[in-house]
Each structure stands twice: as C-alpha cells, then as structure tokens.
N, C-alpha and C positions, 0 to 999 in steps of 0.2 A: 154630971163628965158626958155620959153615956152619950144623951140627946145631946150634946155639943154637936160631940162627933159624928150622930146621927146627922142632926143638920150641916155640919161641912160635908159628910157623903153624899148628902141628897144635891147639893149644888156642884159638888164634880160629879153626878151623875145627870145634873141639868141638860148640859149638852147631847148626851147621848137619847133621852127623851123628848128633847126640843119643846119642855114644858115651862111657860112664864113662871114666876114663882112673886108671891105678895105680900107684903108687911100692911098690919092694920092699925090703928090707931085711932079709934073715937072711927067717927066717919073719913079719916085721911088715909089714903090708899097711896103704895106706893106696888107698882110691876114693874116688873126686872124682866128685861128679856133675854133670848140667848143670841138672838140676831146681831149683826152690827149697828152700830150708833151710826143713825142717818138725819139726827137734827143738825142742820146748817148753822144754824144760831147757838149751838153747843158745841159742834167742832170747832166753829172761831175761834172759841175761848182756849183752843187745846193746843201745843206744838203739834207740827204735823206727824213727827214720829209718835207720838205717844196714843194720835187720834185712832189707829187699829186695834189698842187695847181696850176700848169703849165699848162698850152693849147698848141697845137700846131700852130705854124706859121710857115710864109715864105714870104723872104722881097728878093726885087730886087732895089739895090742900086747900081747908074751908070751901068746899063748891069749885075752887079754879083749879083749871086739866092745865099742867103742867110737861112739856118737852123733857127728857133728863136725860143724861145717858150713865153708864155704871161701870166700874170694875173691882172684881175683888181685890181685896188688901188683908190679908191677916184672915181675921176672923169675924171680918165686915164685906160691906158695898158701900162702896164710896161713891156718891151719886155727885152730879154736875149739873144743876137746874138750865134750864132756857135763860133764866135771867141775870145766870152768872152764881146766883146763890148756892149751896155746898149742903151737902147732908152726908149723914154715917147712917145704916141699917143694921146692925147685929147680926147675923147668919142668924140666931137662935130666934130670929122672930120673923123669918122667912118661912113660907109654908108654899106647898102648891095650887095653883090659880087650880077654882073650881070650873069645868069646862060643862055647859047644859046638852 
C-alpha cells in the first residue's frame, strides 16, 4: 500500500521536477512527459474541451514508435495513441526516466 501511495506522490510531484516517467514491459516502453500533448493526430481524436487535459507521450511497441497523449485517471495513466488505440498504465508501473 505504501508503494502505491509513493508512486502516486511521485506522479503528483512530477510537474515540479518536470521529469519524464517511464513504464517498461520487456522491450516495450511508454514515456510520459509533463508537457502538453502536441500530436495533431491524437488531438484530432479528442473533443476540443478535453485536449488541454492531455500531456505528451511516446511509446515503442514491438519496435514501432507511436506518438500518444495521456492523462491521469485515478490510479492509472490513460493513453490515446496516434492510430486510435488506447492503453492504460498503472501508476505503480511508472518510474522516473534515467538521464545520462
């Protein structure tokens, strides 16, 4: 339970440190940014009043790179990909991105 609360606190603090968060599963990765969504393909799929709620994301799935946008929903990050697919990443799976 503490771990889940710690992850939720880390996500809430993410805007203050402006660091990307990542989730990995095998070779697949989702990177969630703190900046606004800028993908025209994704934004076109959202109602105008919802667009400002979404932030930028990038995913590499089976070697293919996809632009995406995300927003927090409870204990998960909801993603909408450029091809219209959707995904959910539990907050507990997100870690700060390592920088070189």
